[in-house]
N, C-alpha and C positions, 0 to 999 in steps of 0.2 A: 772595894773601894777604902777601906781602912791600909790593906795591903799595898797600895799604890801609896799610901802617902808612908808608911814604914817604908817603902823598898828604897823610895826616891829618900829618905832621912828629913822628913816633915814636920816639922814639931806641930802638934793640932788639940784642939781640945775639943772634946765629946760631949752635945748639951743635950742628953735627955729630953725633946723637947714638950712629953707629956709630963715629965716630973716638975720642968721649968717652964710656964708656959711661956710663949715669947708675947710681949708689951706689944702693944700698939706701935712702939717706936720702930719695935726688932722689926716686924714687918713690916714696916714705912722702908726702914733701912734695906729688907732682904729687896726689896719689889723694888726699891732705886737702884740696886746697882745688880740684879739680873737682866740679862739681856731678853729673858723669856717674857713674851705678852703677861700679865699680869693673871690671865685666867689657869696660865701652868703654874702656879704655886696650889692649889686647890686640885687632890685628888677625886676625881668622879668615880669612886668604886662604891663597891656593895653597900655601904655607911651613908654615902650621900643618896642613894638612890632612896632607902630606908627612911631617910629623914624628908623625902619626898623635895629635895632640892631639882631647880630647874638648870642647866649650868647656863642658857642666857642669860640668865640674871647676875652672874658673878664672871661679869669679864672686865670691869674696873678694878682700877687698885682701891677706890673705898669700898665697892660693896666685896672685896676678896679681903680686901680688911673685919671687914663686917664678920663675915662667913668665919674665917679661922678663929677670930676673940669668942666666938659663939661655941664652935665645933672644933678644936685643934688637931683630933685625930685626922682632921681632912689636908691636914698641910701634906702637900708633898714632900719627899726628903728622899735623902741627906739634899741639906744648902750647906754647899761649902762656901768660904769667904775667906779671901786673901788680899788684904791691903782694900783695895776701891771695886775689886771685881767678885762676882758671883756666880755660881753655876747651878744647876738642878742636878745632882751627880747621879740623874740615870737616863742611862746606863753607869755604871759603876765610873767605865772609860774618861767619862767628860772631864772627870777630874782631870785628867792630863792638860785640856784643854786650859785650863787655870795657870797648871805650874808649869808651858810650856810659856 
């Protein structure tokens, strides 16, 4: 994904989300800009299962924000924002949609 941005000479900032935890306002903005359903911002990985969480409980904006504030490692990434649009760049070529 970073290669795509560099190849297209796009200026960008990388924010290490575990060093600079997203605030409630950040998460609200991500969810507002992303075209995806809110639950797609939550990774349902091994850590999610170890926490004993149920995916059906995290489908609304508020429930997604609450789980990500409590467990920031569960945030799907990378989230790429450009202006008033955003994408979950997974796979990385999804960032091209945002640039075109």
